[in-house]
N, C-alpha and C positions, 0 to 999 in steps of 0.2 A: 504494500499500499504505500503510495506516495503521500507525504504530508507536505504541503505548501507552506512556504514562509511568507509572511505578509510582505507585499512590495515595499510597504512604508519602512519596514525594518531594514531591507537591503538598501534602499535609497539613503536611508539615514547613515548606514555604515559607508556609504560613498559620498557623503556630503562635499568632502573635499575635492571631489570631482565634478562638481555643479550639479549633483543629483543624477548623473549618468551611471549606468551600471558599469562595472569594470570591464576592461578589455581582456583580462586574464582571470580565469576562475581560481579563487583561493580553495584549495581542496581541505585547508585546516579550518575552514569556517563552515559549520553546519548549515547556518542560515543561507548562506551563499550557494553551497552545493544543492540545497532543496531548491532554492530559487531557480537555479539553471536548469535543474532536471525537470521541474515544472515548465519552464519556458521552451524546452526542447521536447516536453511530452515523453520523457523516457525515465526509467527507474535510475535510482542513484548508482547502482551497480553498472549500468549501461553507461552512465555518464563516466564513471571512474574508468571504465574500459577505454572509452574514448579518449579521456585525458591521457591515459597510459600510453596509448597508440600515438598520438599527435601532440601532446603537450596541452597546456592549459589555455591557450589562445582561444577565445570565443569564437573567432571566425574559423579556426582549424577544426575545432570540436562541431561547429555546425556543419561544415563540408563532410567530415566523417560521418555524422549521423544521417546525412541525406543520401548516403550510399545505399 
């Protein structure tokens, strides 16, 4: 079961970036990984597999998951 993090909590964590989501997925922050798993509509296991294959770049993970 996927538990989604409130967008407001992720945006609050990225306030220093003008409220934009980070361009690299921080695998050490459960709120961030939950957010990105929800954004990509995948399980966290699938997200971690993608990150292990292509790194933490949001763009690279997006391309990987689109295959």
